C-alpha positions in Angstrom: 49.4 147.3 29.7 51.4 145.9 32.5 54.9 147.2 33.3 56.7 144.0 32.4 55.2 143.8 28.9 55.9 147.5 28.2 59.5 147.1 29.2 59.8 144.2 26.8 58.3 146.4 24.0 60.8 149.1 24.7 63.8 146.8 24.4 62.7 144.0 22.0 63.5 144.0 18.3 60.8 145.4 16.0 59.7 142.0 14.6 59.1 140.8 18.2 57.2 144.0 19.0 54.9 143.6 16.1 54.3 140.0 16.9 53.5 140.7 20.6 51.1 143.5 19.6 49.5 141.2 17.0 49.6 143.8 14.1 50.5 143.7 10.5 52.4 146.9 9.7 51.1 147.0 6.1 47.5 146.8 7.1 47.3 148.2 10.7 44.5 147.2 13.1 40.9 146.5 12.2 38.0 148.6 13.5 36.8 145.6 15.5 40.3 145.1 17.1 40.5 148.8 17.9 37.2 148.7 19.8 38.4 145.6 21.8 41.7 147.3 22.7 40.1 150.6 23.6 37.9 148.8 26.1 41.0 147.0 27.5 43.5 149.8 27.7 41.2 152.9 27.9 41.6 156.2 25.9 45.0 157.6 25.1 44.5 160.5 27.5 45.3 161.7 31.1 42.5 162.6 33.5 42.7 166.1 34.8 40.1 166.8 37.6 39.3 170.5 37.8 38.2 171.6 41.3 35.1 173.9 41.2 36.0 177.5 42.1 33.3 177.6 44.9 34.9 174.6 46.6 38.4 176.2 46.3 36.9 179.3 48.1 35.2 177.3 50.8 38.5 175.4 51.6 39.9 178.7 52.8 37.5 178.5 55.7 39.0 175.2 56.9 42.0 174.6 59.1 42.8 174.9 62.8 43.0 178.7 63.1 40.0 179.2 60.8 37.9 176.9 62.9 39.0 178.7 66.1 38.1 182.1 64.6 34.7 180.7 63.4 34.1 179.4 67.0 35.0 182.9 68.3 32.4 184.5 65.9 29.7 182.0 67.0 30.5 182.7 70.7 30.3 186.5 70.0 26.9 186.0 68.4 25.7 183.7 71.2 26.5 186.4 73.9 25.1 189.0 71.5 28.3 191.0 71.1 27.4 191.9 67.5 30.3 194.4 67.0 32.8 191.6 67.9 30.9 189.2 65.6 31.1 191.6 62.6 34.8 192.4 63.1 35.8 188.7 63.5 33.7 187.7 60.5 35.2 190.5 58.4 38.8 189.3 59.3 37.8 185.8 58.4 36.4 186.8 55.0 39.3 189.1 54.3 41.8 186.3 54.9 39.9 183.8 52.8 39.6 186.3 49.9 43.4 187.0 49.9 44.2 183.2 49.8 41.6 182.6 47.1 42.8 185.4 44.9 46.4 184.3 45.2 45.6 180.6 44.5 43.3 181.4 41.6 46.3 182.6 39.6 47.7 179.0 39.7 45.7 176.7 37.4 45.5 172.9 37.6 48.9 171.4 36.8 47.3 168.3 35.1 45.2 170.5 32.9 48.3 172.2 31.7 50.0 168.9 31.1 47.2 167.9 28.7 48.0 170.9 26.5 51.3 169.1 25.6 49.4 166.1 24.1 48.8 165.7 20.4 45.2 166.6 19.3 45.2 164.3 16.3 47.1 161.3 14.8 47.7 160.0 11.3 47.0 156.3 11.8 46.8 153.3 9.5 43.7 151.2 10.0 42.0 148.6 7.7 44.9 149.1 5.3 44.8 152.9 4.8 45.9 156.0 6.7 43.3 158.3 8.3 43.4 161.2 10.7 41.7 160.5 14.0 41.6 162.1 17.5 44.8 161.1 19.3 42.8 159.9 22.3 41.4 157.1 20.2 44.8 155.5 19.7 45.5 152.0 21.1 48.6 149.9 21.5 49.4 148.2 18.1 48.2 151.2 16.0 50.6 152.1 13.1 51.2 155.9 13.2 53.0 158.2 10.9 54.7 161.4 12.3 56.4 164.2 10.4 57.9 167.7 10.8 56.1 169.9 13.3 53.8 167.2 14.7 53.6 166.1 18.4 54.2 162.4 18.9 50.7 161.1 19.9 51.8 158.1 22.0 54.9 156.1 23.0 56.0 154.3 19.9 58.8 152.3 18.3 59.7 153.4 14.7 59.4 150.7 12.1 60.2 152.5 8.9 61.4 155.8 7.4 64.9 157.4 7.0 65.1 159.4 10.2 63.4 161.9 12.5 65.0 164.6 14.6 62.8 164.8 17.8 62.9 167.4 20.5 62.1 165.6 23.7 63.8 168.2 26.0 60.6 169.0 27.8 60.3 165.3 28.8 63.9 164.2 29.4 65.8 167.5 29.8 68.2 166.8 26.9 69.4 170.2 25.5 69.4 169.2 21.8 67.0 167.3 19.6 67.7 163.6 19.3 68.0 161.8 16.0 65.8 158.7 15.8 66.1 155.8 13.4 64.2 152.5 12.8 63.9 150.6 16.0 64.2 153.7 18.3 61.5 154.8 20.7 59.7 158.1 20.6 57.8 159.5 23.6 54.3 160.9 23.7 54.4 164.7 23.8 57.8 165.1 22.1 58.0 167.2 18.9 59.3 166.2 15.5 61.8 168.8 14.3 63.0 167.2 11.1 62.2 164.2 8.9 59.2 161.7 8.9 58.8 158.2 10.2 56.2 155.5 10.8 56.0 153.7 14.1 53.9 151.3 16.1 52.2 152.4 19.3 53.5 150.5 22.4 51.8 152.5 25.2 48.9 154.9 25.6 47.4 157.1 28.2 48.8 156.8 31.8 51.2 154.0 30.6 53.2 156.4 28.5 56.3 158.2 29.7 54.2 161.3 29.6 51.4 159.6 31.5 53.7 158.4 34.3 54.8 162.0 34.7 51.2 163.1 35.1 50.6 160.4 37.7 53.5 161.7 39.7 52.2 165.3 39.4 48.8 164.1 40.7 50.4 162.4 43.8 52.9 165.2 44.5 52.6 168.0 47.0 54.2 169.3 50.2 52.6 170.4 53.4 52.3 174.1 54.4 54.6 174.7 57.4 52.7 177.9 58.2 49.5 176.0 58.6 51.2 173.5 60.9 52.7 176.4 62.9 49.4 178.2 63.3 47.8 174.9 64.4 50.4 174.5 67.2 50.1 178.1 68.2 46.3 177.9 68.3 46.5 174.6 70.3 48.9 176.1 72.8 46.8 179.3 73.4 43.5 177.3 73.6 45.1 174.8 76.0 46.4 177.7 78.3 43.0 179.5 78.0 41.0 176.3 79.0 43.2 175.6 82.0 42.9 179.2 83.2 39.2 179.2 82.5 38.7 176.0 84.5 40.7 177.5 87.4 38.8 180.7 87.3 35.4 179.0 87.1 36.2 176.7 90.0 37.4 179.6 92.1 34.3 181.8 91.3 31.8 178.9 91.9 33.5 177.9 95.1 33.4 181.5 96.4 29.8 181.9 95.4 28.8 178.6 97.0 30.5 179.6 100.3 28.8 183.0 100.2 25.5 181.3 99.2 25.2 183.7 96.3 25.4 181.2 93.5 22.4 181.3 91.1 21.4 181.4 87.5 22.4 185.0 87.0 25.8 184.3 88.6 26.3 181.2 86.4 25.4 183.2 83.2 27.8 186.0 84.3 30.6 183.5 84.8 29.9 181.8 81.4 29.8 185.1 79.6 33.2 186.1 81.0 34.7 182.7 80.2 33.5 183.0 76.6 35.0 186.5 76.4 38.3 185.1 77.8 38.3 182.3 75.2 37.6 184.8 72.4 40.5 186.9 73.7 42.7 183.9 73.6 42.1 183.3 69.9 44.5 185.3 67.7 41.8 186.3 65.3 44.0 188.7 63.3 46.9 186.2 63.0 45.9 184.6 59.7 45.1 188.1 58.3 48.5 189.4 59.4 50.2 186.3 57.9 48.2 186.7 54.6 48.9 190.4 54.2 52.6 189.9 55.0 52.9 187.1 52.5 50.8 188.9 49.9 52.8 192.1 50.1 56.0 190.0 50.0 54.6 188.3 46.9 54.0 191.7 45.3 57.5 192.8 46.1 58.9 189.5 44.6 57.0 190.1 41.4 58.9 193.4 41.0 62.1 191.3 41.2 61.0 189.0 38.4 59.6 186.3 40.6 55.8 185.6 40.5 54.4 183.7 43.5 51.5 181.4 42.7 51.4 179.7 46.2 51.6 182.1 49.2 52.7 179.4 51.7 55.8 178.7 49.6 57.3 182.0 50.8 57.8 180.8 54.3 59.1 177.5 53.0 61.5 179.5 50.8 63.0 181.1 53.9 64.1 177.7 55.2 65.4 176.3 51.9 68.8 174.6 52.6 69.0 172.6 49.3 68.4 174.1 45.9 68.2 171.5 43.1 68.9 173.4 40.0 68.5 172.5 36.4 71.6 173.0 34.3 70.5 174.1 30.8 69.2 177.7 30.8 69.5 178.2 34.5 73.1 177.6 35.3 74.1 177.9 31.7 73.0 180.2 28.8 71.4 177.4 26.8 73.4 178.5 23.9 76.1 176.5 22.3 79.5 178.2 21.8 82.7 177.1 20.2 85.6 176.4 22.6 89.2 175.8 21.5 89.7 174.6 17.9 92.2 171.7 17.7 94.2 171.9 14.4 95.0 168.8 12.4 96.1 170.1 8.9 94.8 173.7 9.0 97.1 176.6 9.7 94.8 178.7 11.8 91.5 178.1 13.9 89.6 180.5 11.6 90.4 178.4 8.6 88.7 175.5 10.2 85.7 177.7 11.3 85.4 179.1 7.8 85.0 175.7 6.1 82.7 174.6 9.0 80.6 177.8 8.4 80.4 177.1 4.6 79.1 173.6 5.4 76.3 175.1 7.6 72.7 176.0 6.9 72.4 179.7 7.6 68.6 179.7 7.5 67.8 176.7 9.6 68.5 178.3 13.1 70.2 175.1 14.1 72.1 175.6 17.5 75.2 173.8 16.2 75.3 175.7 12.9 74.7 179.0 14.8 77.6 178.3 17.1 80.0 177.8 14.2 78.7 180.8 12.2 78.9 183.1 15.3 82.5 182.1 15.9 83.6 183.2 12.4 85.2 186.6 12.8 85.2 187.8 9.1 81.6 187.1 7.9 82.4 188.7 4.6 84.4 185.7 3.5 81.2 183.7 3.3 80.1 186.0 0.4 83.2 185.0 -1.6 81.7 181.5 -2.2 78.7 180.3 -4.1 76.9 177.1 -2.9 76.3 174.7 -5.9 74.9 171.9 -3.8 74.1 171.5 -0.1 73.5 168.1 1.5 71.8 168.7 5.0 72.7 166.7 8.0 71.9 163.0 7.6 71.6 161.0 10.9 72.7 157.9 9.0 76.0 159.3 7.6 76.3 161.8 10.6 77.5 164.7 8.4 76.5 167.7 6.3 78.2 168.6 3.1 78.5 171.7 0.9 79.8 171.9 -2.7 81.0 175.5 -3.5 83.0 177.5 -6.0 84.8 180.9 -5.5 83.2 183.9 -7.2 86.5 185.4 -8.3 88.7 182.4 -9.0 86.1 179.8 -9.8 88.1 177.5 -7.5 86.1 174.4 -6.4 85.8 173.6 -2.7 83.8 170.9 -1.0 83.4 171.1 2.8 82.2 168.6 5.3 81.2 169.1 8.9 80.0 166.2 11.2 80.8 163.5 13.7 84.7 163.4 14.2 84.9 159.7 13.5 83.0 160.1 10.2 85.3 162.9 9.1 88.4 161.0 10.2 87.3 158.1 8.1 87.8 160.3 5.0 91.5 160.6 5.7 94.0 158.1 4.2 96.5 158.6 6.9 96.0 156.3 9.9 97.9 158.7 12.2 95.3 161.4 11.5 92.5 159.0 12.3 94.2 158.0 15.6 94.8 161.7 16.5 91.1 162.6 15.8 89.9 159.7 18.0 92.3 160.7 20.8 91.2 164.4 20.6 87.5 163.4 20.5 87.8 161.1 23.5 89.6 163.8 25.5 87.0 166.4 24.7 84.2 164.1 25.7 85.9 163.3 29.0 85.8 167.0 29.8 82.2 167.4 28.7 82.7 169.0 25.3 80.8 168.1 22.1 83.1 167.7 19.1 82.7 168.4 15.4 85.2 167.3 12.7 85.8 169.6 9.7 87.4 168.5 6.3 87.8 170.0 2.9 88.4 168.7 -0.7 89.7 170.8 -3.6 89.3 168.0 -6.2 85.6 167.4 -5.9 85.8 164.7 -3.2 88.5 162.5 -4.6 90.8 163.4 -1.7 89.9 164.9 1.7 92.0 166.9 4.1 91.0 166.8 7.8 91.4 170.4 8.9 90.6 170.2 12.6 88.2 169.5 15.4 85.8 172.1 16.8 84.8 171.8 20.4 81.5 173.1 21.6 80.0 173.8 25.0 77.0 175.5 26.7 78.6 178.4 28.5 77.7 179.1 32.1 75.7 182.2 32.7 77.9 185.2 33.8 76.2 185.4 37.2 75.9 181.7 38.0 79.3 181.2 39.7 78.9 184.3 41.9 75.3 183.3 42.8 76.3 179.8 43.8 79.1 181.1 46.0 76.7 183.5 47.7 74.2 180.6 48.2 76.9 178.6 50.0 77.6 181.6 52.2 73.9 181.7 53.0 73.7 178.1 54.0 72.2 176.8 50.7 73.6 173.7 49.1 73.2 173.8 45.3 72.8 170.4 43.5 72.8 170.2 39.7 70.0 168.0 38.3 70.2 167.6 34.5 69.1 165.4 31.7 72.5 166.0 29.9 75.5 163.7 29.9 77.5 163.2 33.2 80.7 164.4 31.7 79.1 167.7 30.5 77.5 168.1 34.0 80.8 167.6 35.8 82.7 170.0 33.5 80.0 172.7 34.0 80.2 172.1 37.8 84.0 172.7 37.7 83.5 176.0 35.9 80.9 177.1 38.4 82.9 176.2 41.5 80.4 173.4 42.4 81.2 170.0 43.7 81.9 167.3 41.1 80.3 164.3 42.9 77.7 164.0 40.1 76.2 160.6 39.3 74.5 159.1 36.3 70.9 158.7 37.6 70.2 155.7 35.4 73.0 153.8 37.2 72.0 154.9 40.7 68.3 154.3 40.6 66.9 150.8 40.0 64.5 150.1 37.1 61.7 149.2 39.5 62.2 152.5 41.4 59.4 153.5 43.9 60.0 157.2 43.9 58.2 157.6 47.2 60.4 155.2 49.0 64.1 154.9 48.0 66.5 152.6 49.9 68.6 154.0 52.8 71.7 153.5 50.7 70.4 155.6 47.8 69.0 158.2 50.2 72.4 158.7 51.8 73.9 159.0 48.3 71.3 161.6 47.3 72.1 163.7 50.4 75.9 163.5 49.8 75.8 164.0 46.0 76.6 167.3 44.3 74.2 166.4 41.5 72.7 163.9 39.0 72.9 163.6 35.2 70.7 161.6 32.8 67.7 162.1 35.0 64.1 161.2 34.2 61.0 162.6 35.9 60.7 159.8 38.5 64.4 160.4 39.4 63.9 164.1 40.0 60.8 163.4 42.1 62.6 160.7 44.1 65.5 163.1 44.8 63.3 165.8 46.1 61.1 163.4 48.2 64.2 161.7 49.7 65.8 165.0 50.7 62.5 166.1 52.3 62.3 162.9 54.3 65.8 163.6 55.6 64.6 166.9 57.1 65.7 169.2 54.3 63.6 172.0 52.9 64.0 171.8 49.1 63.7 174.2 46.3 63.6 172.8 42.8 64.0 174.6 39.4 62.7 173.3 36.1 61.2 174.2 32.8 59.7 171.1 31.2 57.0 168.5 31.5 59.7 166.2 33.0 60.1 168.7 35.9 56.5 169.1 36.8 56.3 166.2 39.4 59.4 167.4 41.3 58.3 171.0 41.1 55.0 170.2 42.7 56.6 168.0 45.4 59.3 170.5 46.3 58.7 172.9 49.2 59.4 175.7 46.7 59.0 174.5 43.1 60.4 177.2 40.8 59.5 177.4 37.1 62.4 179.2 35.3 62.0 181.8 32.5 60.5 180.2 29.4 59.1 177.2 31.2 56.2 175.1 29.7 52.7 175.6 31.0 52.9 172.3 32.8 56.0 173.4 34.7 54.5 176.8 35.5 51.3 175.4 36.8 53.1 172.8 39.0 55.4 175.5 40.5 54.9 177.8 43.5 57.3 180.4 42.1 57.5 181.5 38.4 60.6 183.4 37.2 60.2 185.9 34.5 64.0 186.5 34.1 66.6 183.8 33.4 69.3 182.6 35.8 69.8 181.5 39.3 70.3 184.9 40.8 66.5 185.6 40.8 66.0 182.6 43.0 68.6 183.7 45.4 67.0 187.1 45.6 63.6 185.5 46.2 65.1 183.4 49.1 66.6 186.5 50.7 63.3 188.3 50.4 61.5 185.3 51.9 63.8 185.4 54.9 62.8 189.0 55.5 59.1 188.0 55.3 59.6 185.1 57.6 61.4 187.3 60.2 58.4 189.7 60.1 56.0 186.8 60.7 58.0 185.2 63.6 58.5 188.6 65.3 54.7 189.1 65.1 54.0 185.6 66.4 56.2 186.0 69.5 54.5 189.4 70.1 51.0 188.1 69.7 51.4 185.0 71.8 53.1 186.9 74.6 50.4 189.6 74.6 47.6 187.1 74.5 49.1 185.3 77.5 49.5 188.6 79.3 45.7 189.4 78.8 44.6 185.9 79.8 46.7 185.6 83.0 45.9 189.2 84.0 42.1 188.6 83.8 42.3 185.2 85.7 44.8 186.2 88.4 42.9 189.4 89.1 39.7 187.5 89.3 41.1 185.0 91.7 43.3 187.1 94.0 41.5 190.5 93.9 38.0 189.3 92.9 38.1 192.1 90.3 37.6 192.2 86.6 40.4 194.4 85.3 39.0 194.7 81.8 35.4 195.0 80.5 34.4 192.8 77.5 34.3 195.9 75.2 37.8 196.8 76.4 39.2 193.4 75.4 37.6 193.7 71.9 38.8 197.4 71.4 42.2 196.5 72.7 42.5 193.5 70.3 41.7 195.9 67.4 44.1 198.6 68.5 46.9 196.1 69.1 46.4 194.2 65.8 45.2 196.6 63.1 48.4 198.8 63.0 50.5 195.7 63.4 49.4 194.6 59.9 51.9 197.2 58.6 54.6 194.8 59.9 54.5 193.5 56.4 56.6 196.5 55.4 59.0 196.3 58.4 62.8 196.4 58.1 64.3 193.2 59.4 67.6 191.6 60.1 68.4 189.1 57.3 69.5 185.7 58.5 72.7 184.3 57.0 71.3 180.8 57.4 68.1 179.1 56.4 65.3 179.8 58.9 62.3 177.6 59.7 59.6 177.3 62.3 61.2 176.4 65.6 58.0 176.1 67.7 59.8 175.2 70.9 61.9 178.3 70.6 59.1 180.6 69.5 56.6 179.4 72.2 59.2 179.4 75.0 60.4 182.9 74.1 56.9 184.3 73.9 55.9 182.5 77.1 58.8 183.9 79.1 58.2 187.4 77.7 54.5 186.9 78.4 55.2 185.8 82.0 57.2 189.0 82.6 54.6 191.1 80.9 52.1 189.5 83.3 54.3 190.6 86.2 54.4 194.1 84.6 50.6 194.3 84.4 49.9 192.7 87.8 52.3 195.0 89.6 50.6 198.1 88.1 47.2 196.6 88.9 48.2 195.8 92.5 49.4 199.4 93.0 46.2 200.8 91.5 44.1 198.4 93.6 45.8 199.5 96.8 45.3 203.1 95.8 41.5 202.6 95.2 41.0 200.5 98.4 43.3 202.6 100.6 43.1 206.2 99.4 46.2 208.3 100.1 48.5 205.3 100.9 50.3 205.6 97.6 51.1 209.3 97.0 52.8 209.0 93.6 49.9 207.1 92.0 46.3 208.1 92.9 43.4 206.1 91.5 39.9 207.2 92.5 37.7 204.4 91.3 37.7 200.8 89.9 36.5 202.3 86.6 39.6 204.4 86.3 41.8 201.4 87.2 40.2 199.5 84.4 41.0 202.3 82.0 44.6 202.4 83.3 45.0 198.6 82.6 43.4 199.1 79.2 46.0 201.8 78.3 48.9 199.8 79.9 48.1 196.8 77.7 47.5 198.8 74.5 50.7 200.9 74.9 52.8 198.0 76.5 51.7 195.7 73.7 53.1 197.9 71.0 56.3 198.6 72.9 56.6 194.8 73.3 56.5 194.5 69.5 59.6 196.8 69.3 61.3 194.3 71.6 60.2 191.1 69.7 61.3 192.4 66.3 64.9 192.6 67.5 67.3 190.2 69.1 69.4 193.1 70.2 68.5 196.5 71.8 65.3 197.9 70.3 66.9 201.2 69.4 69.6 199.6 67.2 69.4 199.0 63.5 67.4 197.9 61.6 65.0 200.6 62.7 61.2 200.0 62.3 59.7 200.9 58.9 58.2 204.4 58.8 54.7 203.0 58.1 54.8 200.6 61.1 56.2 203.3 63.4 53.6 205.9 62.4 50.7 203.4 62.5 51.6 202.6 66.1 52.0 206.3 67.0 48.6 207.1 65.5 47.1 204.2 67.4 48.6 205.3 70.7 47.4 208.9 70.2 43.9 207.5 69.6 44.1 205.3 72.7 45.4 208.2 74.8 42.5 210.4 73.5 40.0 207.6 74.3 41.3 207.5 77.9 41.4 211.2 78.3 38.0 212.0 76.7 36.2 208.8 78.0 35.5 207.2 74.6 34.1 203.7 75.5 36.1 203.8 78.8 36.0 205.9 82.0 38.1 209.1 81.8 41.6 209.5 83.4 43.9 212.5 83.6 46.8 213.4 81.3 49.1 213.0 84.2 47.9 209.5 84.8 48.3 208.7 81.0 51.9 210.0 81.3 52.6 207.9 84.4 51.4 204.8 82.6 53.6 205.5 79.6 56.7 206.1 81.8 56.0 202.8 83.6 55.7 201.0 80.3 58.9 202.5 78.9 60.9 201.3 82.0 59.5 197.9 81.5 60.4 198.0 77.8 64.1 198.1 78.8 63.5 195.2 81.3 61.8 193.1 78.7 64.5 193.9 76.1 67.2 192.6 78.5 65.1 189.4 79.0 64.7 189.0 75.3 68.5 189.3 74.7 69.2 186.8 77.5 66.8 184.3 75.9 68.6 184.6 72.6 72.0 184.3 74.3 70.9 181.0 76.0 69.5 179.5 72.7 72.6 180.6 70.7 74.8 179.0 73.4 72.8 175.7 73.2 73.0 175.8 69.4 76.8 176.3 69.4 
């Protein structure tokens, strides 16, 4: 059904709707007509494609870093370094398994949406009602809905007294909405009271529910961690290829000049080039990333936040805008009575008593509960016997109780309802005017109003006692949390389906901005949520929130903010939130959310309130800091190894490391570093995100000085080997010993470099390294020293020489730390 026709059917009068749909409401559609329309419009269903588990697993072997590691594994197999091949393959499988395990906890969002659809429908066809599968409904079908049923399609009511329908999961409205003849009901909403008959005006993907499903299918944000690893990988491969070309050209030239170039020489050069390329690939980087994120997710689960998408953690660290739902997140989702405005009553409790007597104690209605909870002396209710109770009628907009007193037998009739209806019972025009004035003032400030009146002569004369004001109270922690978010550089925007006045009043109580707009007036009817106009985009950025929002509005708000360079977190709990939750960088399903919202979200809260999200963001910043400190360390160390090998080959015609040394060194450097997932870090007061220019330049400068550190030691050692006795303080007897010295220098210097990169101040200042990280490095260094002393896999060197290498590294640790602090100072000055 085209959009224009559906819009007409939503707005047109019922007679016109039935005419356009060519249906007789007394007979319904014929079987032949149903078949024709089913072919034309398709089934009343949404398509949820379930990706096979094997395909999900294989996808973890795709991506730039994964491809690089796979090439490294193939190269290792080609040159028959089977130990390298097994280690690299194990890291690749380990990383893929972690990603698969984490993602398997998050089911398909569209499949979850389908659960919210009605399974069957009571439809009139060929003149009589029958129960059929809801997917077989077509536009024009006459359908009856009653208490407890899910509305099976978008429809307009054509008969019946009333129906109270809960459409909060679709629209975000906090209370059930009363529907009468002519009103529209949305597919997926639930009938709470009453029964009505309607005509289907839209099915399947054309329904309000179906449009939401379409948005969910198209939504999704990119992983910044994947982009970062791609850039890091490209950078390292680029540097490695340039160095390899230089080294090959130099070696070939020398061999040609010396007339020693042959097949064996070519294979030797090729083998070492391949080893260099393998060394340039940070094979453990995805594993370190995955372990750090997985352990962070485990820690977050202990703080009532379950991560269903690992990549969302690093996005969370950079969140600068938090779009928060109002009801249940900022507020308690529980109506309370505010001030009671007296008209003819002597005390507020007198008004509340009559209001309580005119309430249904067993219906668990939020309004009735609010009134009953406000009554201080509950025993007074026991003094009265209810003779007759007339429940709330959406036509008369009131509920009424006829009572008598147990002791005195005094008659009392009480009414509670819409203020204008209660005011109409008064004979005094001044009372009516006063009620209207009070109601208008309460509405202006975002309060709901209830009028209460009593009669002591069985309804002949009524006395308006007063007006009860009601509001959804803010959660006790919300105001403090919002203030803390502001201090941490996070702008909180309220996005709600409630009325604008209610949203503004709630914002005032929470210390938020009050530039909150009615979404229906801001966004055009023909809104393309993927492309809003520059004028609306600017308004979205500057607004403090939006009220009366629909799913496409929420999606458009998130998408627009992302296009303007923001990293956006979005909270929600209903079907209407699912598209925006999936599109957001960090979609967050709040406590009690529907399955659709939970499956679309990257973070699922198991405790109510905004404070859990704030805690999650702070934790994410810690995790991000660990990952960036590792990245700087890994890139700098990799550059150190590559340049050392190439420069030594060119200028000294010497291979400072054997192939096995490079592999063992990579393992000794990276395996203990995986414990960085537990490290203590400085918590940024502002959102942090991948700044590749800063990360790569910092690591390159540190890498450059690390190369100077290594080359200086290599040069001293080389002179000692070639000219024995010339350097008295550092005696090296053979090139084999020199290779071991360089091996130890890189293993020890690498870990000392990590202590430098994890801080932007002196390495010995707080926060200190986590115990597990510190001792993992200590154990690794003891093992490396033992290997060098006892000659495991490397030529032996003395304890004195091991001590000299360590003293040399510690001196350089201070030099590198000064350089690190200088880099930070320059960048901070530029940022200021």
